[in-house]
C-alpha positions as CSV (number, residue, x, y, z in Angstrom):
1,M,0.0,0.0,0.0
2,A,1.3,3.5,-0.9
3,P,2.1,5.9,1.8
4,V,-0.5,8.5,2.6
5,L,0.3,12.2,3.2
6,G,-2.4,14.1,4.9
7,Y,-2.5,17.9,4.9
8,W,-4.6,21.0,3.9
9,K,-5.1,21.6,0.2
10,I,-2.4,24.2,0.2
11,R,1.4,24.2,-0.2
12,G,2.2,25.1,3.4
13,L,4.4,22.7,5.3
14,A,3.6,19.7,3.0
15,H,4.9,21.0,-0.3
16,A,8.6,20.2,0.2
17,I,7.5,16.6,1.2
18,R,5.6,16.3,-2.0
19,L,8.7,17.4,-3.9
20,L,10.7,14.8,-2.2
21,F,8.3,12.0,-3.1
22,H,8.2,13.1,-6.8
23,Y,12.0,13.4,-7.0
24,K,12.4,9.9,-5.8
25,E,9.5,8.7,-8.0
26,A,8.0,7.1,-4.9
27,E,4.3,6.3,-5.2
28,Y,2.2,8.0,-2.5
29,E,-1.4,9.2,-2.0
30,E,-2.6,12.6,-0.8
31,K,-5.4,13.1,1.7
32,Y,-6.5,16.7,1.3
33,Y,-8.4,18.7,3.9
34,V,-10.2,21.9,3.0
35,Q,-10.8,24.7,5.5
36,G,-14.1,26.5,5.4
37,D,-14.8,30.0,4.2
38,A,-14.9,33.2,6.1
39,P,-15.9,34.2,8.7
40,E,-15.7,30.9,10.6
41,Y,-12.8,29.3,8.6
42,S,-14.1,25.9,9.8
43,R,-11.5,23.1,10.3
44,E,-14.3,20.6,10.8
45,E,-13.2,18.5,7.8
46,W,-9.9,17.7,9.7
47,L,-11.2,17.8,13.2
48,K,-13.8,15.1,12.6
49,E,-11.0,12.7,11.7
50,K,-8.2,14.0,13.9
51,F,-8.6,11.5,16.7
52,T,-9.8,8.5,14.6
53,L,-6.6,7.8,12.6
54,G,-4.5,6.2,15.2
55,L,-1.9,9.0,15.4
56,E,0.0,9.3,18.6
57,W,0.3,13.1,18.3
58,P,-2.6,14.0,15.9
59,N,-1.6,16.9,13.7
60,L,-1.1,18.0,10.1
61,P,0.8,17.0,8.1
62,Y,0.7,13.3,8.9
63,L,2.3,10.4,7.1
64,M,1.1,6.8,7.1
65,D,3.5,4.3,5.6
66,G,2.5,0.7,6.3
67,D,2.8,0.3,10.1
68,V,4.3,3.8,10.4
69,K,1.9,6.5,11.5
70,M,3.6,9.8,12.3
71,T,3.2,13.5,12.5
72,E,5.5,16.5,12.9
73,T,7.1,17.9,9.8
74,S,10.7,17.5,11.1
75,A,10.1,13.9,12.1
76,I,8.5,13.1,8.7
77,F,11.5,14.6,6.9
78,A,14.0,12.7,9.1
79,Y,12.1,9.4,8.4
80,L,11.9,10.0,4.6
81,G,15.5,11.2,4.5
82,R,16.7,7.9,6.0
83,K,14.3,5.9,3.8
84,H,15.4,7.6,0.6
85,N,19.0,8.3,1.4
86,L,18.6,12.1,1.5
87,C,20.2,12.8,4.9
88,G,23.7,13.1,3.4
89,S,26.3,10.5,2.7
90,T,29.1,12.2,4.6
91,E,29.3,13.7,8.1
92,E,29.7,17.1,6.6
93,A,26.6,16.7,4.4
94,R,24.6,15.4,7.3
95,I,25.6,18.3,9.5
96,R,24.8,20.8,6.8
97,N,21.4,19.1,6.2
98,D,20.5,19.3,9.9
99,M,21.6,22.9,10.2
100,I,20.0,24.3,7.1
101,Y,16.8,22.4,7.7
102,S,16.6,24.0,11.1
103,V,17.3,27.5,9.9
104,T,14.8,27.1,7.1
105,T,12.1,26.0,9.5
106,S,12.8,29.1,11.6
107,N,12.6,31.4,8.5
108,R,9.4,29.8,7.3
109,S,7.9,30.2,10.8
110,A,8.7,33.9,10.8
111,F,7.3,34.4,7.3
112,V,4.1,32.4,7.9
113,S,3.4,34.2,11.2
114,M,3.5,37.5,9.4
115,C,1.2,36.2,6.7
116,Y,-1.5,35.1,9.2
117,N,-1.1,38.0,11.7
118,K,-4.0,40.5,11.8
119,E,-1.3,43.2,11.9
120,H,0.0,41.8,8.6
121,E,0.3,45.2,6.8
122,K,2.3,46.6,9.8
123,M,4.6,43.6,9.9
124,K,5.1,43.3,6.2
125,G,7.5,46.3,6.0
126,P,9.9,45.0,8.7
127,F,9.9,41.5,7.2
128,L,10.7,42.9,3.7
129,E,13.6,44.9,5.3
130,S,14.9,41.7,6.8
131,L,14.5,39.6,3.6
132,G,17.7,40.8,1.9
133,G,19.7,39.7,4.9
134,R,18.0,36.3,5.1
135,L,18.7,35.7,1.4
136,E,22.3,36.8,1.8
137,Q,22.8,34.2,4.5
138,Y,21.5,31.5,2.2
139,S,23.7,32.8,-0.6
140,Q,26.8,32.7,1.6
141,S,25.9,29.2,2.9
142,L,25.5,27.8,-0.6
143,G,28.6,29.4,-1.9
144,K,29.9,27.6,-5.0
145,R,28.1,24.3,-4.1
146,D,25.5,22.8,-6.4
147,F,23.2,22.0,-3.5
148,F,23.1,22.8,0.2
149,G,24.4,19.4,1.0
150,G,27.4,19.9,-1.3
151,S,27.4,18.0,-4.6
152,E,24.5,15.8,-3.4
153,L,20.9,16.6,-2.7
154,V,19.7,16.4,1.0
155,Y,16.2,16.8,2.2
156,A,17.0,20.4,3.4
157,D,17.3,21.3,-0.3
158,F,13.7,20.6,-0.9
159,C,12.7,22.9,2.0
160,V,15.0,25.7,0.9
161,Y,13.8,25.5,-2.7
162,D,10.2,25.7,-1.6
163,L,10.8,28.7,0.8
164,L,12.8,30.6,-1.8
165,D,10.2,30.0,-4.4
166,V,7.5,31.4,-2.0
167,W,9.6,34.4,-1.1
168,N,10.3,35.1,-4.8
169,Q,6.5,35.3,-5.3
170,F,6.0,37.4,-2.2
171,K,8.7,39.9,-3.4
172,P,9.2,39.2,-7.1
173,G,12.8,39.1,-8.2
174,C,14.3,39.0,-4.7
175,V,16.1,35.7,-5.3
176,E,17.5,36.7,-8.7
177,K,19.7,39.3,-7.0
178,H,21.9,36.3,-5.9
179,D,23.4,34.5,-8.9
180,N,24.1,31.3,-6.9
181,L,20.6,31.1,-5.5
182,K,19.1,31.7,-8.9
183,A,21.3,28.9,-10.3
184,F,20.3,26.6,-7.4
185,M,16.6,27.2,-8.1
186,A,17.1,26.5,-11.8
187,R,19.2,23.4,-11.1
188,F,16.6,22.0,-8.7
189,A,13.6,22.8,-10.9
190,A,15.4,21.0,-13.8
191,L,15.8,17.7,-12.0
192,P,14.4,15.2,-14.5
193,T,12.2,13.3,-12.1
194,L,10.5,16.5,-10.9
195,Q,9.6,17.8,-14.4
196,K,6.2,16.2,-14.7
197,F,5.1,17.3,-11.2
198,M,6.5,20.8,-11.7
199,N,4.5,21.3,-14.9
200,S,1.2,20.0,-13.4
201,D,-1.6,21.7,-11.6
202,K,-0.8,19.6,-8.6
203,S,2.4,21.6,-8.1
204,M,0.4,24.6,-6.9
205,K,3.1,26.7,-8.6
206,N,1.3,29.9,-7.9
207,G,-0.4,28.8,-4.6
208,P,-2.4,28.7,-2.6
209,F,0.5,28.9,-0.1
210,N,-1.6,29.4,3.0
211,G,-5.1,28.8,4.4
212,P,-8.0,31.1,3.6
213,N,-7.6,33.1,6.8
214,A,-4.1,34.3,5.8
215,H,-3.5,37.9,4.6
216,W,-1.2,36.8,1.8
217,G,-1.1,33.7,-0.4
218,A,-4.5,32.5,0.8
219,A,-6.4,29.6,-0.6
220,K,-9.1,30.4,-3.0
221,W,-11.8,30.4,-0.6
222,G,-11.0,34.1,-0.4
223,A,-7.7,34.3,-2.1
224,K,-5.6,37.4,-1.8
């Protein structure tokens, strides 16, 4: 039986996991949950199943793979990284993977918090001011490497690609200011096993990035 990935019908936290599955050409199924429209933004579609799936720590995203039933994005990536040999083949690559995954999780959290905050317009300016510095750090970290793990892909690369792609749509052209990041994005997007997914509607290339109650990148149920 194919693994099942459960998440909202948005890019959000699950998109980099989807990229990983397609890169490895690993069969999997998606269980989408749709949040309700304003003003309630009901989560009932998920909540009615939340405690019926046998998950120890019920949450989204979740992954069910045979006897494995798990939640928490970092745990899912660690599991899939081990399963598909994407944790790094050397100690240096493994250290870089762990470090860059953690940094990218923090950067995503800061961005998403701003997108959902009712003071979004007030927070947008300071975030944009910080974006150049955040991108510069990624550029310096990548250096002349092909990928963030070095010459090999690690699962952190999927997370970085997804976040940079979202940022580049939030502030068009921001990634292009860094030649090595621009080349990384092109190199990643050109991976042969990703082409079919990247060119399909399932790739959610232009979103939705967030749920309907977000103030940027919201799902159609009130897209902004």
